[in-house]
SERO-4910 file (N, C-alpha, C, O; in steps of 0.05 Angstrom, whole numbers):
BEGIN
 pado doro    nc1    nc2    nc3   cac1   cac2   cac3    cc1    cc2    cc3    oc1    oc2    oc3
  Met    A  -1750   1887  -1278  -1740   1864  -1288  -1723   1860  -1308  -1734   1853  -1329
  Asn    A  -1693   1862  -1307  -1679   1848  -1339  -1658   1848  -1346  -1638   1857  -1334
  Phe    A  -1660   1838  -1369  -1630   1827  -1374  -1598   1840  -1364  -1578   1827  -1359
  Thr    A  -1601   1869  -1362  -1579   1883  -1357  -1564   1871  -1331  -1543   1857  -1331
  His    A  -1585   1883  -1305  -1576   1869  -1286  -1569   1841  -1281  -1553   1833  -1264
  Ala    A  -1583   1826  -1300  -1574   1792  -1296  -1539   1800  -1303  -1520   1798  -1287
  Ala    A  -1538   1806  -1324  -1506   1806  -1340  -1494   1818  -1326  -1473   1806  -1323
  Leu    A  -1495   1840  -1313  -1471   1849  -1295  -1468   1833  -1271  -1448   1829  -1259
  Glu    A  -1486   1827  -1267  -1475   1805  -1243  -1466   1781  -1241  -1459   1768  -1221
  Leu    A  -1466   1772  -1276  -1460   1750  -1276  -1429   1748  -1302  -1418   1732  -1316
  His    A  -1427   1774  -1294  -1405   1789  -1319  -1395   1771  -1341  -1375   1757  -1343
  Leu    A  -1425   1778  -1363  -1433   1774  -1388  -1441   1799  -1405  -1435   1822  -1400
  Thr    A  -1453   1791  -1424  -1460   1814  -1435  -1490   1803  -1437  -1497   1779  -1437
  Gln    A  -1511   1831  -1440  -1540   1821  -1449  -1544   1799  -1473  -1557   1779  -1472
  Gly    A  -1529   1808  -1496  -1537   1788  -1513  -1532   1759  -1512  -1542   1741  -1526
  Ala    A  -1506   1755  -1485  -1505   1730  -1474  -1527   1719  -1464  -1539   1698  -1468
  Val    A  -1530   1741  -1447  -1555   1723  -1421  -1589   1719  -1441  -1607   1703  -1438
  Ser    A  -1585   1740  -1456  -1610   1732  -1472  -1611   1706  -1485  -1629   1689  -1480
  Gln    A  -1588   1700  -1507  -1584   1676  -1513  -1588   1652  -1495  -1600   1633  -1503
  Gln    A  -1578   1653  -1473  -1581   1631  -1455  -1603   1628  -1445  -1608   1606  -1435
  Ile    A  -1628   1653  -1445  -1654   1644  -1433  -1665   1634  -1456  -1682   1617  -1452
  Arg    A  -1660   1640  -1485  -1678   1627  -1513  -1677   1598  -1509  -1697   1584  -1511
  Gln    A  -1643   1584  -1499  -1645   1569  -1513  -1652   1549  -1484  -1653   1524  -1482
  Leu    A  -1656   1563  -1468  -1679   1546  -1437  -1700   1532  -1449  -1707   1508  -1449
  Glu    A  -1710   1564  -1465  -1741   1569  -1472  -1751   1549  -1494  -1773   1540  -1502
  Gly    A  -1722   1544  -1501  -1726   1526  -1532  -1727   1495  -1516  -1739   1475  -1526
  His    A  -1714   1495  -1491  -1703   1463  -1488  -1733   1458  -1470  -1744   1436  -1472
  Leu    A  -1743   1478  -1454  -1761   1460  -1443  -1789   1468  -1460  -1811   1460  -1451
  Gly    A  -1789   1485  -1489  -1809   1485  -1505  -1837   1505  -1487  -1861   1500  -1493
  Val    A  -1829   1527  -1465  -1850   1546  -1459  -1836   1579  -1459  -1813   1587  -1460
  Ala    A  -1849   1586  -1459  -1837   1618  -1450  -1838   1622  -1428  -1858   1613  -1415
  Leu    A  -1820   1636  -1417  -1808   1631  -1384  -1815   1660  -1382  -1828   1666  -1362
  Phe    A  -1808   1684  -1402  -1806   1714  -1397  -1826   1725  -1415  -1829   1716  -1438
  Lys    A  -1843   1746  -1403  -1855   1767  -1421  -1852   1798  -1424  -1866   1809  -1407
  Arg    A  -1841   1814  -1439  -1842   1837  -1444  -1858   1853  -1437  -1880   1851  -1448
  Leu    A  -1855   1872  -1420  -1874   1896  -1407  -1871   1925  -1416  -1849   1933  -1425
  Pro    A  -1886   1936  -1415  -1876   1970  -1423  -1854   1975  -1403  -1844   1998  -1401
  Arg    A  -1847   1957  -1388  -1823   1966  -1368  -1809   1949  -1360  -1811   1945  -1336
  Gly    A  -1792   1934  -1375  -1769   1908  -1376  -1793   1884  -1377  -1813   1879  -1390
  Leu    A  -1780   1872  -1356  -1790   1838  -1367  -1811   1831  -1336  -1818   1841  -1315
  Gly    A  -1813   1818  -1346  -1843   1799  -1325  -1841   1760  -1327  -1833   1749  -1347
  Leu    A  -1847   1751  -1311  -1850   1726  -1312  -1880   1710  -1322  -1900   1716  -1309
  Thr    A  -1884   1696  -1339  -1890   1680  -1348  -1907   1657  -1325  -1895   1646  -1307
  Glu    A  -1930   1653  -1329  -1945   1634  -1306  -1928   1613  -1307  -1921   1608  -1284
  Glu    A  -1916   1596  -1326  -1896   1572  -1326  -1870   1584  -1311  -1858   1573  -1293
  Gly    A  -1861   1613  -1325  -1840   1620  -1310  -1843   1623  -1277  -1827   1616  -1260
  Gln    A  -1865   1633  -1275  -1871   1635  -1242  -1869   1612  -1222  -1858   1611  -1200
  Ser    A  -1886   1592  -1239  -1881   1563  -1222  -1852   1553  -1219  -1843   1545  -1198
  Tyr    A  -1836   1555  -1250  -1808   1544  -1243  -1789   1561  -1223  -1769   1552  -1213
  Leu    A  -1798   1589  -1221  -1777   1601  -1207  -1769   1586  -1179  -1746   1578  -1173
  Pro    A  -1789   1584  -1165  -1782   1568  -1132  -1768   1541  -1142  -1746   1539  -1133
  Val    A  -1772   1530  -1151  -1755   1509  -1169  -1725   1513  -1164  -1710   1503  -1147
  Val    A  -1721   1532  -1188  -1695   1541  -1195  -1681   1549  -1166  -1662   1538  -1156
  Gln    A  -1696   1571  -1154  -1683   1580  -1131  -1672   1553  -1109  -1650   1548  -1101
  Asp    A  -1697   1539  -1104  -1688   1513  -1085  -1664   1495  -1098  -1646   1484  -1084
  Ala    A  -1666   1495  -1122  -1636   1474  -1135  -1613   1495  -1129  -1595   1486  -1115
  Ile    A  -1611   1523  -1136  -1594   1536  -1135  -1577   1547  -1107  -1556   1560  -1107
  Ser    A  -1593   1539  -1085  -1586   1552  -1060  -1576   1521  -1049  -1554   1519  -1038
  Arg    A  -1590   1499  -1053  -1584   1466  -1056  -1554   1461  -1056  -1539   1450  -1039
  Leu    A  -1548   1476  -1085  -1526   1477  -1101  -1500   1489  -1076  -1482   1478  -1062
  Ala    A  -1509   1517  -1079  -1492   1530  -1068  -1478   1524  -1032  -1459   1530  -1017
  Val    A  -1504   1505  -1031  -1495   1500   -993  -1479   1471   -993  -1464   1466   -974
  Gly    A  -1482   1450  -1016  -1462   1429  -1012  -1442   1436  -1028  -1424   1419  -1025
  Thr    A  -1433   1456  -1049  -1408   1466  -1057  -1395   1483  -1033  -1370   1485  -1037
  Asn    A  -1402   1499  -1008  -1390   1507  -1000  -1385   1487   -974  -1362   1491   -966
  Glu    A  -1400   1465   -955  -1393   1444   -944  -1373   1428   -958  -1353   1424   -946
  Ile    A  -1375   1418   -983  -1355   1402   -999  -1324   1420  -1002  -1302   1412   -995
  Phe    A  -1329   1441  -1012  -1304   1450  -1022  -1305   1477  -1007  -1283   1487  -1010
  Gly    A  -1317   1489   -996  -1310   1521   -980  -1292   1519   -958  -1280   1538   -949
  Gln    A  -1290   1492   -948  -1269   1505   -932  -1246   1493   -932  -1235   1492   -910
  Arg    A  -1232   1483   -954  -1210   1473   -964  -1181   1487   -958  -1158   1480   -963
  Asn    A  -1197   1520   -942  -1164   1531   -933  -1161   1523   -904  -1138   1522   -895
  Arg    A  -1181   1517   -888  -1174   1505   -866  -1168   1467   -863  -1181   1447   -871
  Arg    A  -1143   1469   -850  -1137   1439   -853  -1147   1429   -836  -1149   1441   -815
  His    A  -1162   1396   -839  -1179   1388   -830  -1155   1362   -815  -1134   1355   -825
  Val    A  -1169   1351   -786  -1155   1329   -777  -1170   1307   -790  -1194   1306   -784
  Lys    A  -1159   1287   -808  -1181   1270   -819  -1174   1241   -799  -1152   1239   -789
  Val    A  -1188   1226   -797  -1186   1212   -770  -1214   1187   -779  -1238   1189   -777
  Arg    A  -1196   1165   -788  -1219   1143   -798  -1208   1124   -777  -1185   1123   -768
  Gly    A  -1240   1104   -768  -1243   1088   -754  -1263   1082   -743  -1280   1100   -748
  Ser    A  -1276   1058   -722  -1293   1047   -718  -1315   1063   -708  -1312   1075   -686
  Leu    A  -1344   1066   -726  -1370   1073   -720  -1378   1068   -692  -1389   1086   -679
  Ser    A  -1373   1039   -678  -1386   1030   -648  -1368   1053   -632  -1377   1067   -614
  Phe    A  -1341   1054   -640  -1320   1071   -625  -1329   1096   -625  -1332   1103   -602
  Leu    A  -1336   1118   -645  -1343   1141   -646  -1371   1139   -633  -1376   1160   -622
  His    A  -1388   1124   -630  -1419   1123   -626  -1417   1125   -594  -1433   1140   -581
  Tyr    A  -1399   1111   -583  -1405   1110   -556  -1384   1109   -535  -1386   1101   -511
  Trp    A  -1368   1117   -544  -1340   1126   -531  -1328   1161   -542  -1326   1180   -526
  Leu    A  -1321   1164   -571  -1304   1185   -576  -1331   1208   -563  -1331   1223   -544
  Ala    A  -1352   1202   -583  -1376   1224   -591  -1377   1247   -569  -1370   1271   -570
  Pro    A  -1389   1229   -545  -1393   1235   -518  -1372   1264   -503  -1380   1282   -488
  Arg    A  -1340   1259   -514  -1319   1269   -505  -1306   1291   -520  -1295   1310   -509
  Leu    A  -1309   1286   -555  -1319   1312   -572  -1311   1334   -563  -1291   1348   -562
  Thr    A  -1342   1333   -552  -1341   1359   -543  -1328   1379   -533  -1328   1402   -541
  Asp    A  -1312   1365   -506  -1293   1371   -495  -1270   1388   -512  -1260   1410   -507
  Phe    A  -1262   1366   -540  -1242   1374   -551  -1249   1399   -563  -1233   1417   -560
  Cys    A  -1266   1402   -575  -1273   1421   -593  -1278   1452   -572  -1273   1475   -580
  Arg    A  -1287   1443   -546  -1284   1474   -538  -1251   1479   -527  -1244   1502   -525
  Glu    A  -1237   1463   -521  -1210   1470   -516  -1195   1482   -538  -1182   1504   -540
  Tyr    A  -1200   1458   -558  -1193   1469   -590  -1203   1482   -612  -1203   1473   -635
  Pro    A  -1211   1501   -607  -1235   1521   -629  -1232   1519   -664  -1246   1518   -685
  His    A  -1202   1519   -654  -1187   1526   -678  -1177   1496   -700  -1162   1497   -720
  Ile    A  -1188   1477   -691  -1184   1448   -695  -1208   1435   -713  -1229   1444   -704
  Asp    A  -1212   1420   -731  -1232   1414   -742  -1229   1385   -751  -1216   1375   -769
  Ile    A  -1244   1374   -734  -1244   1343   -742  -1265   1325   -761  -1290   1322   -760
  Arg    A  -1243   1313   -780  -1265   1303   -795  -1262   1265   -791  -1239   1256   -795
  Tyr    A  -1276   1250   -786  -1280   1229   -776  -1301   1216   -791  -1325   1219   -793
  Ile    A  -1276   1198   -805  -1296   1170   -827  -1293   1156   -813  -1273   1151   -799
  Ser    A  -1322   1139   -816  -1336   1121   -799  -1326   1092   -827  -1330   1095   -851
  Asn    A  -1310   1061   -813  -1317   1043   -825  -1315   1027   -815  -1306   1027   -792
  Ile    A  -1324   1000   -834  -1327    975   -824  -1303    961   -818  -1294    956   -796
  Trp    A  -1292    955   -845  -1267    936   -847  -1246    958   -846  -1249    983   -846
  Val    A  -1224    943   -844  -1198    957   -840  -1187    967   -868  -1188    954   -889
  Lys    A  -1176    997   -866  -1168   1003   -893  -1140   1010   -892  -1130   1025   -874
  Glu    A  -1123    997   -915  -1092    993   -912  -1098   1032   -920  -1114   1045   -933
  Pro    A  -1068   1039   -896  -1052   1064   -904  -1047   1062   -928  -1037   1044   -941
  Asp    A  -1062   1099   -937  -1059   1106   -967  -1047   1135   -968  -1046   1149   -988
  Gly    A  -1035   1141   -937  -1032   1167   -936  -1053   1187   -933  -1047   1210   -926
  Glu    A  -1079   1178   -939  -1099   1205   -942  -1115   1208   -909  -1131   1226   -903
  Asp    A  -1108   1188   -893  -1114   1203   -867  -1092   1204   -848  -1071   1191   -848
  Asp    A  -1102   1225   -829  -1083   1228   -810  -1083   1208   -787  -1063   1208   -773
  Leu    A  -1102   1191   -782  -1099   1175   -756  -1118   1155   -764  -1135   1156   -782
  Glu    A  -1114   1139   -748  -1145   1110   -751  -1140   1096   -724  -1119   1092   -712
  Ile    A  -1164   1090   -717  -1180   1080   -693  -1181   1048   -701  -1203   1040   -709
  Arg    A  -1168   1035   -700  -1172   1009   -705  -1170    985   -677  -1153    984   -659
  Trp    A  -1196    967   -682  -1194    948   -666  -1169    915   -673  -1162    905   -695
  Gly    A  -1165    910   -654  -1142    891   -664  -1109    891   -643  -1106    904   -622
  Cys    A  -1094    878   -652  -1073    864   -630  -1054    884   -627  -1037    882   -610
  Gly    A  -1056    903   -643  -1037    929   -632  -1016    926   -652  -1000    945   -655
  Glu    A  -1012    902   -669   -978    903   -685   -990    908   -715  -1012    898   -721
  Trp    A   -981    917   -727   -982    919   -753   -960    934   -772   -952    956   -764
  Ser    A   -951    927   -791   -928    926   -799   -933    963   -810   -951    975   -820
  Gly    A   -902    970   -798   -908   1006   -809   -922   1016   -803   -931   1031   -820
  Leu    A   -932   1016   -779   -950   1035   -767   -942   1039   -736   -921   1029   -727
  His    A   -954   1049   -725   -945   1061   -701   -979   1061   -684   -999   1074   -690
  Ala    A   -975   1044   -667  -1006   1046   -644   -994   1056   -623   -971   1062   -616
  Gln    A  -1024   1057   -610  -1025   1066   -583  -1047   1063   -570  -1067   1076   -573
  Arg    A  -1043   1042   -552  -1073   1033   -537  -1097   1054   -520  -1098   1074   -506
  Leu    A  -1109   1039   -530  -1142   1066   -517  -1150   1050   -499  -1139   1054   -477
  Thr    A  -1167   1031   -498  -1179   1014   -486  -1161    985   -477  -1144    973   -490
  Trp    A  -1169    980   -454  -1169    955   -444  -1192    929   -437  -1203    924   -415
  Asp    A  -1195    920   -453  -1236    912   -454  -1235    884   -440  -1217    868   -437
  Ile    A  -1260    883   -432  -1275    859   -428  -1292    851   -448  -1306    866   -462
  Leu    A  -1292    821   -448  -1314    808   -460  -1339    802   -443  -1344    784   -426
  Gln    A  -1355    827   -453  -1374    830   -422  -1411    827   -441  -1420    842   -458
  Pro    A  -1421    806   -431  -1453    795   -443  -1468    816   -439  -1461    826   -417
  Val    A  -1487    830   -448  -1502    853   -438  -1529    855   -455  -1528    850   -479
  Cys    A  -1555    862   -442  -1581    857   -445  -1594    868   -432  -1590    871   -408
  Ser    A  -1619    880   -446  -1641    901   -434  -1647    898   -400  -1638    879   -387
  Pro    A  -1661    919   -388  -1671    908   -361  -1696    899   -368  -1708    885   -352
  Glu    A  -1709    903   -393  -1740    892   -393  -1734    861   -402  -1749    844   -393
  Leu    A  -1710    854   -420  -1712    830   -422  -1706    804   -398  -1715    781   -394
  Met    A  -1683    823   -383  -1680    808   -355  -1703    807   -341  -1703    787   -326
  Thr    A  -1723    821   -339  -1751    824   -318  -1766    793   -332  -1773    774   -319
  Arg    A  -1767    796   -369  -1784    778   -374  -1770    748   -384  -1778    730   -399
  Ser    A  -1753    751   -374  -1734    718   -366  -1710    724   -361  -1694    731   -378
  Pro    A  -1703    721   -330  -1680    714   -325  -1657    704   -329  -1655    680   -333
  Ile    A  -1633    719   -330  -1613    702   -334  -1600    705   -312  -1593    728   -305
  Arg    A  -1593    679   -293  -1580    681   -273  -1540    670   -274  -1521    679   -262
  Glu    A  -1542    646   -295  -1515    636   -302  -1520    635   -331  -1541    638   -344
  Pro    A  -1486    627   -340  -1491    618   -378  -1503    609   -387  -1512    616   -409
  Gly    A  -1511    584   -370  -1534    557   -388  -1554    565   -398  -1564    557   -419
  Asp    A  -1564    593   -377  -1588    604   -383  -1587    618   -409  -1607    629   -416
  Leu    A  -1568    619   -424  -1564    633   -458  -1579    617   -468  -1590    627   -487
  Met    A  -1587    591   -462  -1591    574   -487  -1627    579   -489  -1642    568   -504
  Asn    A  -1630    590   -477  -1665    600   -472  -1664    636   -496  -1684    648   -504
  His    A  -1642    640   -500  -1649    677   -510  -1627    674   -540  -1611    657   -549
  Ser    A  -1639    702   -547  -1627    701   -583  -1598    714   -573  -1593    730   -556
  Leu    A  -1578    699   -592  -1556    712   -580  -1541    734   -607  -1540    728   -631
  Leu    A  -1535    751   -597  -1528    772   -621  -1505    773   -624  -1490    778   -605
  His    A  -1493    764   -664  -1466    758   -660  -1455    784   -676  -1473    797   -688
  Val    A  -1435    790   -677  -1420    805   -691  -1405    783   -720  -1394    761   -716
  Leu    A  -1407    792   -738  -1392    779   -759  -1365    784   -763  -1362    808   -766
  Gly    A  -1342    769   -764  -1314    775   -765  -1306    776   -740  -1291    796   -739
  Tyr    A  -1309    761   -712  -1302    773   -694  -1290    744   -681  -1306    727   -672
  Glu    A  -1260    738   -682  -1253    713   -667  -1268    708   -637  -1282    689   -631
  Glu    A  -1262    728   -623  -1276    724   -597  -1304    734   -592  -1313    755   -583
  Gly    A  -1319    707   -603  -1345    714   -607  -1358    699   -576  -1352    695   -553
  Trp    A  -1377    694   -592  -1403    672   -564  -1383    649   -567  -1368    648   -548
  Gly    A  -1379    634   -580  -1365    605   -578  -1342    605   -557  -1342    589   -539
  Tyr    A  -1317    630   -562  -1296    629   -547  -1306    641   -519  -1295    630   -499
  Trp    A  -1328    665   -511  -1331    663   -487  -1347    645   -475  -1337    640   -453
  Leu    A  -1374    627   -479  -1385    611   -476  -1361    585   -460  -1364    577   -437
  Lys    A  -1340    575   -478  -1322    562   -471  -1297    575   -446  -1283    565   -430
  Arg    A  -1301    594   -452  -1273    612   -431  -1300    603   -399  -1293    594   -377
  Val    A  -1326    608   -407  -1341    602   -370  -1350    578   -370  -1368    573   -354
  Gly    A  -1340    557   -387  -1354    541   -379  -1384    518   -383  -1393    498   -372
  Ala    A  -1390    536   -407  -1416    523   -414  -1414    522   -447  -1427    533   -465
  Asp    A  -1398    509   -448  -1395    489   -472  -1419    473   -486  -1416    458   -506
  Asp    A  -1442    478   -472  -1468    457   -477  -1485    480   -492  -1503    473   -507
  Val    A  -1480    505   -488  -1500    522   -493  -1495    528   -535  -1474    535   -547
  Asp    A  -1515    524   -543  -1515    521   -580  -1516    555   -586  -1535    570   -587
  Tyr    A  -1490    560   -590  -1484    590   -600  -1484    594   -627  -1473    614   -636
  Ser    A  -1492    581   -639  -1502    582   -669  -1518    595   -675  -1518    608   -696
  Arg    A  -1535    595   -656  -1566    606   -658  -1564    632   -662  -1543    642   -656
  Gly    A  -1590    651   -676  -1580    683   -666  -1579    698   -683  -1573    688   -705
  Leu    A  -1585    727   -682  -1580    742   -700  -1557    761   -702  -1555    779   -685
  Gln    A  -1531    754   -732  -1516    754   -748  -1513    786   -753  -1529    791   -771
  Phe    A  -1496    817   -742  -1493    828   -748  -1461    841   -759  -1441    835   -745
  Asp    A  -1458    859   -782  -1435    863   -799  -1419    891   -775  -1397    901   -783
  Thr    A  -1429    898   -754  -1420    915   -736  -1426    912   -706  -1450    906   -702
  Leu    A  -1410    915   -682  -1422    915   -654  -1439    928   -654  -1460    914   -650
  Ile    A  -1445    961   -658  -1471    980   -660  -1488    966   -669  -1508    978   -660
  Ser    A  -1497    947   -683  -1519    940   -693  -1525    916   -664  -1549    915   -662
  Thr    A  -1511    899   -643  -1525    889   -634  -1526    897   -612  -1543    887   -597
  Ile    A  -1507    916   -602  -1521    934   -581  -1540    944   -581  -1553    942   -560
  Arg    A  -1551    956   -599  -1578    966   -606  -1599    948   -602  -1616    953   -585
  Met    A  -1601    922   -617  -1616    901   -613  -1610    893   -584  -1629    880   -573
  Ala    A  -1592    896   -572  -1598    885   -547  -1612    915   -524  -1620    913   -500
  Glu    A  -1611    934   -537  -1630    957   -521  -1656    943   -517  -1669    938   -497
  Leu    A  -1660    935   -549  -1685    939   -551  -1699    908   -546  -1717    897   -559
  Gly    A  -1684    898   -523  -1696    874   -518  -1697    849   -534  -1711    830   -528
  Gln    A  -1681    849   -558  -1682    824   -573  -1665    806   -577  -1665    792   -597
  Gly    A  -1645    803   -558  -1633    791   -551  -1610    798   -540  -1608    820   -531
  Val    A  -1583    776   -538  -1560    776   -517  -1530    792   -532  -1518    777   -548
  Ala    A  -1522    808   -529  -1500    815   -545  -1475    815   -522  -1475    818   -498
  Leu    A  -1458    810   -538  -1433    805   -532  -1416    833   -537  -1406    841   -558
  Ala    A  -1416    847   -509  -1404    870   -516  -1374    875   -507  -1363    860   -490
  Arg    A  -1358    899   -521  -1329    903   -514  -1337    925   -485  -1357    940   -488
  Ser    A  -1328    925   -468  -1324    940   -446  -1328    977   -447  -1342    995   -440
  Ser    A  -1307    971   -459  -1307   1008   -465  -1325   1019   -477  -1328   1043   -475
  Val    A  -1344    999   -496  -1364   1011   -515  -1396   1008   -500  -1416   1022   -505
  Val    A  -1394    991   -482  -1415   1000   -468  -1420   1013   -440  -1442   1012   -430
  Glu    A  -1404   1024   -431  -1391   1027   -403  -1408   1054   -405  -1411   1050   -381
  Asp    A  -1421   1073   -410  -1437   1092   -405  -1471   1074   -402  -1485   1070   -381
  Leu    A  -1476   1068   -426  -1498   1052   -425  -1502   1028   -408  -1521   1012   -410
  Leu    A  -1477   1026   -388  -1486   1008   -374  -1495   1030   -340  -1514   1024   -326
  Lys    A  -1478   1049   -334  -1482   1069   -315  -1513   1082   -320  -1523   1095   -301
  Ser    A  -1526   1079   -340  -1543   1096   -349  -1571   1078   -339  -1592   1089   -331
  Gly    A  -1567   1052   -341  -1583   1037   -351  -1602   1028   -361  -1623   1019   -352
  His    A  -1590   1034   -390  -1599   1024   -412  -1591    999   -412  -1607    984   -422
  Leu    A  -1568    987   -405  -1561    954   -408  -1555    948   -380  -1550    963   -362
  Ile    A  -1557    924   -381  -1546    911   -355  -1523    885   -368  -1517    879   -391
  Ala    A  -1513    875   -341  -1494    858   -349  -1497    837   -325  -1488    837   -302
  Pro    A  -1511    820   -339  -1523    798   -322  -1502    775   -302  -1510    759   -285
  Phe    A  -1469    781   -315  -1453    767   -304  -1432    780   -289  -1431    805   -287
  Ser    A  -1414    765   -278  -1390    781   -251  -1365    764   -273  -1342    774   -269
  His    A  -1365    743   -293  -1346    734   -298  -1326    760   -316  -1339    777   -329
  Arg    A  -1300    761   -316  -1285    776   -330  -1260    753   -348  -1242    739   -342
  Ile    A  -1275    762   -373  -1254    750   -394  -1253    769   -414  -1270    781   -427
  Glu    A  -1222    768   -414  -1203    802   -423  -1207    788   -457  -1211    766   -465
  Ala    A  -1204    815   -470  -1206    808   -502  -1174    813   -504  -1158    830   -495
  Ser    A  -1171    792   -520  -1141    799   -528  -1131    825   -548  -1108    833   -554
  Glu    A  -1166    835   -560  -1156    855   -567  -1168    883   -565  -1191    880   -571
  Ser    A  -1165    905   -562  -1174    928   -558  -1168    947   -593  -1162    941   -616
  Phe    A  -1178    976   -574  -1177    996   -591  -1153   1008   -600  -1140   1005   -579
  Tyr    A  -1141   1017   -612  -1115   1033   -613  -1115   1048   -636  -1127   1045   -658
  Leu    A  -1095   1071   -624  -1107   1088   -647  -1072   1088   -664  -1050   1088   -654
  Val    A  -1081   1088   -686  -1057   1089   -707  -1050   1105   -727  -1066   1117   -742
  Arg    A  -1020   1108   -728  -1008   1120   -756   -994   1114   -764   -981   1099   -750
  Glu    A   -986   1120   -789   -960   1099   -813   -933   1127   -791   -933   1150   -784
  Gln    A   -914   1101   -788   -894   1106   -774   -876   1123   -792   -860   1137   -780
  Ala    A   -876   1124   -820   -857   1146   -839   -870   1172   -840   -858   1191   -850
  Glu    A   -897   1175   -827   -906   1203   -842   -904   1213   -807   -908   1202   -785
  Gln    A   -896   1242   -818   -905   1257   -788   -924   1269   -789   -934   1275   -811
  Leu    A   -937   1275   -766   -966   1289   -760   -961   1321   -752   -944   1332   -737
  Ser    A   -982   1330   -769   -986   1350   -772   -993   1371   -739  -1007   1362   -721
  Pro    A   -980   1398   -736   -988   1404   -715  -1015   1394   -697  -1011   1383   -676
  Asp    A  -1036   1398   -704  -1066   1395   -700  -1069   1367   -704  -1088   1358   -691
  Ala    A  -1058   1352   -717  -1067   1317   -724  -1048   1306   -691  -1051   1284   -680
  Ala    A  -1031   1327   -683  -1008   1317   -668  -1019   1327   -630  -1018   1317   -607
  Thr    A  -1029   1350   -641  -1051   1355   -616  -1072   1339   -605  -1072   1333   -581
  Phe    A  -1097   1332   -623  -1114   1308   -626  -1100   1280   -618  -1114   1265   -604
  Ser    A  -1079   1271   -624  -1069   1245   -623  -1066   1243   -592  -1075   1223   -580
  Thr    A  -1054   1264   -580  -1040   1273   -554  -1063   1264   -529  -1063   1248   -510
  Trp    A  -1088   1292   -546  -1115   1288   -519  -1121   1266   -527  -1112   1250   -511
  Leu    A  -1134   1253   -548  -1145   1221   -549  -1129   1199   -527  -1142   1182   -515
  Val    A  -1109   1201   -524  -1087   1183   -513  -1090   1187   -485  -1088   1168   -469
  Ala    A  -1095   1218   -478  -1092   1220   -453  -1123   1217   -442  -1127   1211   -418
  Gln    A  -1141   1220   -456  -1172   1216   -458  -1166   1179   -446  -1164   1169   -423
  Ala    A  -1165   1173   -461  -1172   1141   -459  -1150   1135   -428  -1163   1122   -412
  His    A  -1132   1139   -419  -1113   1138   -400  -1127   1143   -380  -1128   1126   -362
  Arg    A  -1147   1174   -379  -1167   1180   -353  -1185   1160   -341  -1193   1162   -317
  Val    A  -1192   1138   -358  -1214   1121   -357  -1204   1097   -341  -1218   1083   -327
  Leu    A  -1172   1092   -347  -1167   1067   -329  -1175   1066   -301  -1170   1046   -287
***
């Protein structure tokens, strides 16, 4: 071990490397190297410090590559609902990656709507489909659907909407068409819907429903696979259509890159396949 090899690798002079080592040893208050008949060796403190330094450099290299190393590749940046990604898009993304391996998708999940600022190629929004300055393509046609776990249904059967007064209702903050809206539409106004747990995401209420902790008012597109697999069940046959749905949104004034246009076309086609 010697500083000459280190200097060559770092494109520095041997004197510069020696000075940096002396400064580090002065800062730490211990000697890290000792002179040997042939070159240098690590002191006991240096040997203990070496794996820590190696790990830090390795992690820094990995992080740098992940954040900055792929800048030459053009990502399609999509911002949108975490619930939509988790339950609807993620199971289908494998097919897209297989069909278009040269296109990288960067999905940024959000809870609240972010005003367009030109940073995102596309956005997936829950809403009415009409936003000033934006072009929107509808992705889902949703039914408001109460869901619960099979275990909860066995423990305390739900046969009609009025039975919900005996269960904890799981609420999503900010949804206009929540439990109060649904209960009124099915004629169960006497059920006190102010009770229950409140969450800021639909994904949280669905997870709590899976765990048997209450009944969630889901959007049909989000729970479709969970109902098919039997992880959740829908106790009622009422079909109350949601006035809002998921939309693929982009700025009207912005022209999509070829890769973003490819993803947009694929996503809309996938949505229409499930109708």
